[in-house]
Each structure stands twice: as structure tokens, then as C-alpha cells.
C-alpha positions, -999 to +999 in steps of 0.1 A: -595+118+622-616+126+591-643+102+580-634+080+551-657+088+521-644+064+495-626+031+499-606+022+468-602-016+464-577-031+440-571-068+435-535-076+425-524-107+406-489-105+391-493-068+383-469-051+408-455-024+385-490-015+371-504-014+406-478+011+419-484+033+389-521+032+396-516+041+433-494+070+422-521+083+399-547+081+427-526+102+451-516+126+424-550+133+408-574+131+438-579+162+460-615+166+473-622+132+487-611+115+519-601+081+508-583+049+517-566+024+494-570-013+501-548-038+481-559-074+481-530-096+469-542-127+451-507-137+440-492-166+459-460-145+464-459-115+487-432-096+467-453-064+469-459-063+506-425-048+516-425-022+488-461-012+497-451-007+533-421+014+524-435+034+495-472+036+504-475+033+542-512+044+542-522+016+518-538-013+536-524-046+525-545-078+527-531-112+516-557-138+504-551-174+512-549-182+475-560-167+441-596-160+449-605-145+416-617-109+409-651-110+427-640-128+458-609-107+461-630-075+460-654-089+485-625-096+508-613-060+504-648-047+510-649-065+544-622-041+556-635-010+539-645+020+561-658+043+534-694+051+526-686+043+490-666+016+474-645+022+443-634-010+427-604-004+405-582-027+384-545-023+390-539-019+352-554+016+352-542+052+355-566+075+373-572+109+355-573+143+370-601+146+396-617+114+382-626+100+417-637+134+429-661+137+399-675+102+405-681+110+441-699+142+434-719+126+406-733+097+428-742+121+457-764+142+435-792+116+431-801+089+457-815+067+429-780+063+414-765+031+426-734+028+405-714+053+385-684+045+363-658+067+346-651+068+308-623+044+300-596+056+276-568+039+256-533+051+263-536+075+233-566+092+250-592+077+227-623+063+245-629+026+243-655+020+216-674-006+236-680+002+272-713+001+290-742-019+277-778-029+281-787-059+302-771-091+287-800-113+276-796-146+257-808-130+225-784-101+228-755-125+236-762-146+205-762-115+182-734-096+200-710-122+214-710-150+188-701-155+151-733-136+142-714-103+150-689-112+122-716-122+097-739-093+106-718-065+122-745-039+120-774-059+133-798-038+153-798-061+184-761-058+188-761-020+182-788-016+208-769-038+233-736-019+230-755+015+229-737+024+197-755+057+195-736+071+226-712+098+216-689+093+247-692+131+254-724+131+275-735+111+305-751+078+296-775+056+316-766+019+311-775-015+326-739-027+329-707-008+336-672-023+330-658-040+361-625-022+355-636+008+375-668+018+392-682+035+423-710+020+443-727+028+476-715+004+502-750-001+517-762-012+482-732-035+478-739-051+511-776-053+504-770-074+472-743-094+492-714-082+470-700-101+440-711-136+433-679-156+441-689-183+417-675-160+390-637-164+391-631-137+365-654-120+339-692-114+339-693-107+377-701-070+369-730-081+347-744-101+376-738-074+401-753-046+380-784-068+372-790-073+410-785-036+417-809-026+389-835-051+402-835-030+435-846+000+414-813+019+413-799+036+381-764+030+367-744+056+348-711+063+330-699+099+330-672+113+308-665+139+335-643+112+351-617+096+329-594+066+335-568+050+313-572+013+311-541-007+300-562-034+285-556-069+298-521-063+310-528-083+341-553-109+329-531-121+301-509-136+328-534-164+331-529-190+304-564-205+310-582-172+304-604-183+275-617-212+295-624-190+325-643-165+303-664-193+288-672-208+322-682-174+337-705-166+307-722-200+310-727-195+348-742-160+343-769-173+319-775-205+339-780-183+371-804-158+355-820-176+326-818-213+333-797-242+321-814-247+287-808-211+276-773-212+290-765-242+269-780-225+238-760-194+244-729-214+250-732-233+217-736-201+198-709-180+215-683-208+216-687-216+179-655-208+159-635-219+129-623-251+147-658-260+156-668-256+120-640-280+109-650-304+137-686-302+125-675-313+091-654-341+105-684-353+126-705-351+094-680-372+075-677-396+105-715-399+107-717-407+070-691-434+072-708-450+102-744-448+092-743-451+054-763-483+043-762-499+077-795-516+070-779-539+044-742-537+049-740-544+087-719-573+098-738-599+119-718-629+132-727-657+155-713-641+187-733-610+180-764-632+177-756-646+212-759-611+227-790-603+207-808-635+219-797-626+255-810-591+251-842-603+236-848-625+266-844-595+289-871-576+270-895-606+266-890-627+296-873-603+321-844-628+323-813-608+331-780-626+326-753-622+352-724-628+327-719-624+290-706-647+263-677-671+270-642-661+262-617-683+245-615-702+278-650-716+283-649-713+321-644-675+317-672-651+306-672-615+294-694-592+314-732-588+306-730-550+302-734-550+264-765-572+267-780-546+291-772-517+268-785-535+237-819-546+252-835-510+252-824-505+216-841-537+205-872-528+225-875-494+209-868-507+174-891-537+175-861-560+177-847-548+144-811-561+144-798-528+128-807-509+160-776-523+177-754-510+149-770-475+152-762-476+188-725-485+183-722-460+154-736-433+178-709-442+203-684-440+174-695-404+168-691-396+205-656-411+203-646-386+176-658-357+197-641-371+228-608-376+211-611-340+198-619-328+234-588-345+247-567-328+221-581-293+228-581-297+266-545-310+270-526-303+238-536-280+209-565-273+185-544-285+156-536-319+172-573-322+182-584-318+146-557-341+133-567-369+157-605-364+152-601-366+114-578-396+113-600-414+139-632-406+120-619-421+087-598-450+101-611-481+082-606-504+112-623-480+136-652-474+112-657-512+106-660-518+143-682-488+148-707-503+124-706-537+141-730-541+171-707-561+194-696-559+230-661-548+219-674-519+198-679-496+228-644-502+241-627-472+222-652-447+237-646-458+273-608-460+267-610-424+256-631-416+286-604-432+307-577-411+290-597-379+296-607-386+333-572-397+343-557-365+326-582-343+344-575-360+377-538-355+376-544-319+366-564-313+397-599-325+390-604-347+420-638-360+411-625-374+378-607-402+396-640-421+403-649-415+367-616-431+357-623-461+378-658-464+364-644-463+328-618-489+338-645-512+352-667-508+322-641-517+296-631-547+317-668-557+317-668-554+279-635-573+273-615-591+299-583-585+281-584-548+291-572-559+325-537-550+311-546-514+318-549-520+356-511-522+363-506-488+346-533-473+369-515-489+399-482-474+387-498-440+385-511-444+421-478-457+433-459-428+417-483-404+434-479-421+467-440-421+466-438-385+453-466-373+475-482-356+446-513-334+449-534-357+427-528-386+450-532-368+483-565-354+474-582-388+467-576-399+503-607-380+513-635-403+525-660-389+500-637-396+471-627-430+483-664-440+487-673-427+452-642-444+437-651-477+453-687-474+441-677-464+406-654-494+404-678-520+417-711-508+402-706-520+366-694-553+380-723-561+404-739-588+381-706-605+377-699-604+415-733-619+422-726-647+397-692-652+413-706-654+448-727-684+438-701-701+415-668-700+434-655-666+420-642-679+386-646-644+370-626-625+396-604-644+420-597-674+398-592-652+368-568-630+387-548-661+398-549-675+362-536-641+350-506-642+374-499-677+363-499-667+327-475-638+334-452-662+353-454-686+323-445-658+299-416-648+321-406-685+321-409-686+359-431-716+358-434-745+333-464-755+312-481-748+280-510-724+281-503-701+252-512-723+222-492-727+191-488-691+181-454-675+182-445-639+190-437-633+153-471-646+143-489-624+168-468-594+158-475-600+121-512-602+129-510-569+148-492-552+119-518-564+094-545-547+116-523-516+123-521-510+086-559-509+083-561-488+114-538-460+101-534-463+063-538-495+042-508-488+020-485-518+027-470-535+057-436-519+052-450-484+053-471-494+084-440-507+101-421-475+094-450-454+107-452-475+139-414-472+146-414-434+139-445-428+161-430-448+190-396-429+186-414-395+187-435-406+216-406-418+237-387-386+229-417-366+241-420-387+272-384-379+281-391-342+276-423-341+297-433-356+331-442-394+329-474-387+347-489-362+322-518-364+297-494-376+270-476-399+294-509-415+304-520-421+268-486-435+258-481-457+289-516-473+286-511-478+249-475-491+250-482-514+279-513-527+262-495-533+230-466-552+247-490-573+267-509-581+235-478-592+216-463-614+244-496-630+252-495-648+218-532-645+212-537-628+178-573-617+183-588-585+167-612-582+197-583-575+220-570-547+197-599-522+202-585-510+235-554-498+216-572-480+188-575-445+205-539-445+218-523-457+185-542-432+165-534-404+190-496-409+189-499-413+151-516-379+148-491-365+174-463-375+151-479-359+120-486-327+140-448-324+146-440-322+109-426-290+095-437-270+077-471-273+092-489-272+059-472-305+050-487-321+081-521-308+071-517-322+035-507-356+048-536-358+073-561-348+046-545-373+021-546-402+046-583-394+055-593-392+018-575-424+009-591-442+039-626-430+029-619-443-006-609-477+008-640-479+030-664-471+002-646-493-023-649-523+001-685-516+011-672-509+046-666-546+051-628-546+048-630-583+035-649-595+067-677-619+061-712-613+047-736-584+051-768-584+071-787-583+039-773-616+027-778-632+061-814-621+062-818-636+027-804-669+041-827-667+071-857-664+049-845-695+030-843-713+063-879-704+072-890-715+037-873-749+040-887-754+075-922-746+063-935-740+098-919-771+113-895-771+142-859-777+133-823-775+144-795-756+128-760-767+119-734-742+108-704-751+086-677-725+079-653-702+098-660-703+135-681-735+133-663-748+164-680-722+186-713-729+203-726-695+192-719-701+155-757-703+146-769-676+171-771-649+145-794-671+123-814-681+153-821-645+161-828-635+125-852-664+119-870-656+152-872-619+142-886-627+107-908-656+118-920-641+152-917-675+168-887-695+182-884-724+156-849-736+166-848-768+187-817-789+191-838-820+197-855-819+163-848-844+135-852-817+108-817-804+103-811-773+083-774-767+074-759-733+067-727-734+048-706-703+045-675-700+023-656-671+009-682-661-017-716-676-008-740-687+018-758-720+011-788-733+030-802-768+027-820-796+046-797-824+056-820-849+072-857-854+076-874-885+090 
């Protein structure tokens, strides 16, 4: 038996017909080389096995356990190779006359040649314009693989990288050959440990050639060997090909040039028309959130409570275990917002605007995240629609400019949407992130507990249907991470509960079940107040109008009905446990719970902002012709921007920070250095935190704590619709 000189390795993935044509061309056009052909089947089906055995009995067939990718598949084939040389060949190729013979003779003539590749041709016989290149460095990538190549197509860096001076008629030394077809000495391949299997597809040849070059070997392309490449006939089978390409490119630069340069290259090479539009949306969103924050910021009593609490963390190292009381005085919100606010106050010298800059920043992150959800699971068009509508929504902008514990909720709800969607799509480590997001939003606002039944439903569905997303989280590591992610944001509350009879967890849960039973009329009693379902629904509609487009309640009602109808129709068409299903279920269940709870509070609505806007944009994206949808979205965004600017971003809510600072200065002037106590008269005077905003501002302006409830000097702050009045009520 003759010694095998060349082992030809081809990795198949849904390319049966192309593979058989390739094998035919090998046998037909190769005469002077003893060879073997090894086919590695990455396809989950084994349709080709029988035909290979009957039609090509000499071909060695290897079935991978799953789709290993290009590099790992070739490594698997190389393990079985007996030849002195390995010829890696894509199945979507046709080998030319004596091509393999020529490559074999070429590599034998010089021991310093480590890799040699053929000239690749189109089906019409014309050589590919771009094949073979210099080493791919960050600078070359930026000028050759990004938008720079469109702006400056003849730049010298790109021309040098692609070796544009090569006439394709003579041999050419290169740093990188196409992974489509190349011959390499097996001892060199083994010495560099083969392909890096962290590359699933693309850029693995750049990495391999770089490692071969670093050993001192030369790399060539020779036109004496010609192979026709049926470009991307097999790779186009993969719908996620662009994402794979991007990940491989990032990994290449991270591996060879470090994380920082990998990120820089990624930003440049991924930039496209959609990113330009997103950049403009983020720019507009930033303007709407940061413009004149110093004087137009809202600063109410409840905000002041958190500011005083955060101040005490910085000054006295007093860390609260719970936050402000809810509408039920025995029940507290979590302290998370206090912890987040404290560093901002410390850095800014306790400037109250620092909190607004913080929430505005989270607002910008929310625009990006809602865009990311759109591109990741739906379409670029929907992503841009949702990002633009969200960026200009008057109600969203108002709360983004308001430093309050509820203002962070939309961001973490979007993070919940994203992580749940990634989890059901196979990202096992996103499940702990989903539970972390769920715990954080519960810490920020107790009303978000209405999301928990939906999560339990998703888990129950996965358990009953034995879905992959459920089965994979049963691993000990994932269960531990999930439990930690759920508990970590709640540690202060749990400590508080341990010493106070668990009112924030166990008692609250029992109270929640009782309230549900009351709503369902299972038990008797009156815990819901005097509000009716109609009053609560009317309140919701007044806010929904400001959320989408402030153009009248009848239009808003029609929009809500249409979006719900479209969403239900889409839910029937797709699986209930899908990215769209998750967004709709969380939003719909949250909305129904809000209405039947009979508590018309705006604070409870922020958890619904992302979902309501998403299904609104989803409906607009369905409009035909597409240009009409674009016009409507642009019109809605433009009108909302006009409304925001025309109302000084206040939307009729209270007084600006500038006016309250003026009132605080008047308080200090009337006090004249004496200790005093404050009394507030106006909307919200029944709450104990009604003067907290003025207490913080006077402390910040006066640099000493002048407020003392035991003092006989009483300074009254009266707020009405148009004015703030400050006066001394009593002094003895």
C-alpha cells in the first residue's frame, strides 16, 4: 500500500450536492499525488453517509457530535489524517486540473514554505479580486474592514493590506491565505496545535497563518493551482452568519492585540447606517434628558427623603436597611436607590442635580437596550422605531429627568426582557441575570411583584414541556448563581426583616395573597380604598396618552386597542414563550394587575413603559407601505419633542428645582441662623416626607442641619398651582 502524501479534509454542513461535485473534481483532476479524502459531517442529519459509501467508497466519513464549526471540524478530520500534508478544502469548490499536484510540488521545493494556497476563481474563470492579505492589524482592520473603505476606497493602508498590486499571474508571498483551500505541512499544523476552536467560523485562518508565520515559515499563493469557489453557497445556510462573523473578528483581535484594541476595532467595523441613525436617536435622547437639568429638575418631598438618607451614608456611614415607606406605612421600598445615589452625591459635593444626571444616564442606556432587544430578536427597523419613540416619549423623558427610586425601573425591566429572551434562546447564564433584574426592580418598587407570576408561568411551562431552556438551569452551578442573583439585591431588606418579624417579605406576601383573594371576591373586607376600576382605568389612559402621543384620550384609546389586537394576533402566530411573548405577557399581566388593584399611582406605571412602547412600535412597524410607518414614527417623535420643550419638560408636574432652591434660600433668610422646624402645606402635605426636599436643600445651601421638629420657630412653605410662598408662622 502506497504512502499517503496528501490528506484532503472537507467539513460538510448542509452542502451535500456541492460536496459531491467537489469530490468528483478531485478524483478527475488529480493524478500525481497519493491522497485520501476525509469528510467531516457537521450537519445533525446523516443524509450523506449512505451516498458517500455507495458513490465514493474510498472517502472516509466522520460524524461530529454536533455542529463544531469550521476550525474544530477540520481539527477532527486532521486527527484521522495519514498524509504528510493536509489540504483543507471547502465543499463549495471545484478543483482545477492538476491543482493539488501543483500545490504539492510547490510546497516540497522549499522547506521554509509552511502554507501554500491556490488561486481562487469565480465560476466565470475570473480571479477573486481580494484573496490573500498582509497580517490583519487593528489599523489595517479599521481602514480596510470598516466604513472607512467606503469613504476612502483608495487609501494606502487598505491597498497595502489587500496587496492590490498583485497581478494574479505570478506567485505571491502573503501573510494570510483564504481558509477556502490551502495546503499545510502536518508537522507544522500539529506544532501550532491546529485551528483555534474558539473561532466557530471566519478568521480562524488569520489566526492560524499568524501562528505559522511566527514560527518563521513563509506563506504563498500560486496561480499554478486554480480552484473555483462557489462563494458562500454553504455558509449562507446559517441565518446568524453576520453575528458569527462579528464575534470571530472580535475574538481574533482580543487574542492577539488585547481587549481594548479589540473593542476599538469592533466599534469601527460594526458601524453602519443603522448605527448612524441610532447615534442620532441617542443624541436627541441625551438632549431631551440633560437639557437645563440644573434649573428644570423636579424635586419633591419623597426624593428629598432619599437624598437625606444618601447624605447620611456619606457623612455618617449610616446605611439604611429599607427605603421610604409605601402607601401602607408598615411596608417599605428597598434601599437600593439610596445606595446608588450616595456615590453621585459624594462626587458632586452633594449637588441635588447629580441624581438627575444619574437617572438621565440610565435613560440613555435604556434607549440603547431597547434598540438592542429589537435588533437581537426582531428587526433593525423595529429596533429603530422603538428606540426613537422611547427616546422622545414625554412621560419617559419626564421620569428620566427625575432622580427618584422609580426612575431606574424601565432600564431594569428592559434588562429583564433581554435576559429572559436570551435565556429561552439558549443562553443559560442569562437566567441568573433575569432573576437579578427581577430582584432589583422589586427592590425599587414593590408593585413590580406582579411580574413574578409570569416568571413562574415560564418556568412551569418549561417544566411541563421539558424544554431545553428549563432543563439546562437544573445544573448546580446555574442554580447557585440564580439563587445568589435573586438574594443579593435583597440582603439589606432580609437583614431588616430578620430583626422585625419579616414584614417586607413573608407578611407582604401574605398580604398580597389576601388582596388577590379580595379582588376575586373570595374574602370579604375593604382594603382597596374608594377608587373604582373606571377611575383607575381613566387615570391609566391619561398617562398612556402622555407615554405615546399627547393628542387626546380617544386617539390614545384607539391606539391601545389596536396595539393589543395586533399583539394578541402575533402571540397566536408565534410560540407563547418567545421574545415577543415574554414582552407581551409581562406587560399585559402588569397592566391588568394595575387596573384591578384600584391604585391609580404613576409610580406603579414605570414598569409598563418599555412593554407598552414596544408593542406600540411593533404595531407601527406592521403598517404598509413601510414608508408610511416611518413617516408616522418621525411625526410622533417630532410632536412629542415639541410638547416636551413647550412644557419645559415638566408636563404640568410641580415646580422646578430652581424655584425650590429660591424658596430654600428664603427659608434660610427668615431663619437668620436660628434653628427652626418646617411645615408644608399643599399637595402631599399628609406625607411625613413632604418637607424632606426643603430639608435637604437648606442643608446643602446652609451647610448645617437647621431643621429641628422641637423648635418654636416655625417656617411654613405653601405650594399652590402657581407659586411657592414661605413665611414665619410663630416665634416666641
